[in-house]
C-alpha positions, 0 to 999 in steps of 0.5 A: 652628291651630298651637297646642300645649297644655302641661300640667305634671304632678306626682302628677296621677292624680286629674285627668289622665285627665279633663284629657287627654280634654278635649284630644282633637284637639290637640297636647299636651306633658306635662312631668312633674315627677318624679311618684311616683305612676302619672301617667307610666305612665298617660299613656304607656299611654293617651295615646301621641300625647301628647309626654311630657317626663319630668324626673328632678327637680321643676323647679317650675311655671315651669321645667317650662313653659319646657321645654314652651314651647321644645319647642312653639316648636321644632315650629312652634307660634304659640300655646301654651296652658298648662293646669293638670293639674286643669283641663279644656277646655270645648267650643270654648274654644281656638278662641275664644281663638286666634281673638281673639288672632289678630285682637287681637295686642296681647293677649299673654295670654288666659284663659277664665273659670274655673268650679268642678268642679261647674260651678255657680259661678266658681272662688273665686280667679279671681272675685277677679281679676275684681273691679270695680277690676281690670276696670271692668265685668265683674260690673256687666255681668252683674248689670245685664244690660248688653251683655257685652264681647268681652274684659275687660282685667285686670292679672293672671289666674292661669296655670291656662289661659293662651293666650300668643302666640308674639310675646309669648314672643319679646318677654317670654320664659318664666317667670323661674327666680327663682320655683320654685312660686307667684309666677311668674305674677304676675311674668310678668304684670308683665313682659307689661304692661311690654313693652306687651302686654295681658292679657284674659279672654274671658267666653264661653269657659271651663275647669273648674278642679277644685280647690274642695275644697282648703283653704288654711290660713294659716301660723302667723306666723314658722313655716317656711311663713310665711317661705317665703310671705314670700320669694315675696311679696318676690320678686313685689314687688321684681322688679316692673319696673313699679315702682321697686326699694325693697328697700334701704328695706325692708332698712333698716327691718327693721334699725332694727326689730331694733335697737329690739327688742334695745334693749327686750330682746325677743330672740325677736321680734328673732331672728324679724325677723332671719330675715326680713332674711336672706331679703331679703339673700339675694334682693336680688342675684337680684332685681336681676339679674332686673330688668335682664334682664326689662326687655330684649326677648328670649326669656329663659329659653327658650333 
């Protein structure tokens, strides 16, 4: 099929054996982000046919995938399948995805359905991407017993199980290094749509995404984690080449808010918003550079 599976690992011993077993009979590239557990040694000992690209430091999700994508393309891959270390193939999911993409090359990204580790329900986050306002009919078709579409077009689906065509990669490029971890798949989907490709989900193909026992806590307002999330959110919003760049308006609004707080002698709150302002000022030139490059056609970030 001229397809290569790319798996980025980081301390993945909990899942990697199940993940790689599900990938039997396919060409697999693992890019390890400097794991500190036994992941690398386990793969080397138990899966000698896997191409293992060991990194000296954690490159983040996007840049590690870029290395794997480049390697795959250099070795003749026409499609790449990005698979999370905590996700597992189910039956002939790849054959279904590749067959559809070959006959519908306008779909640059295709995803299967994501189900939970116990295979009893949809992955929670994935189910949100399939809401009515995103897909039009997905849930209604199942509930009402309507004929199921062959594909449901979506504006975004997370990159836990992406089939990406070589044509899409040549046109859009790889993941933008503006993002380290989280947000890179949002940005990539924005760019895919900008360059005229579609993003689709095949409802009769699925992968297991084994993560339902992980709890995500909302960070305390103005904590270090809060500001990290803010930076990611601002990058996703202002690097979106489908929309006008309004970062200057946000900067002006924050400056005005800070002045008002200082006038009211609310110095602690003003200092918190100064931290937020500093994030915007830091990322502004990076976002502007990203927007210019990502509007161009080319295999950006993969060379």
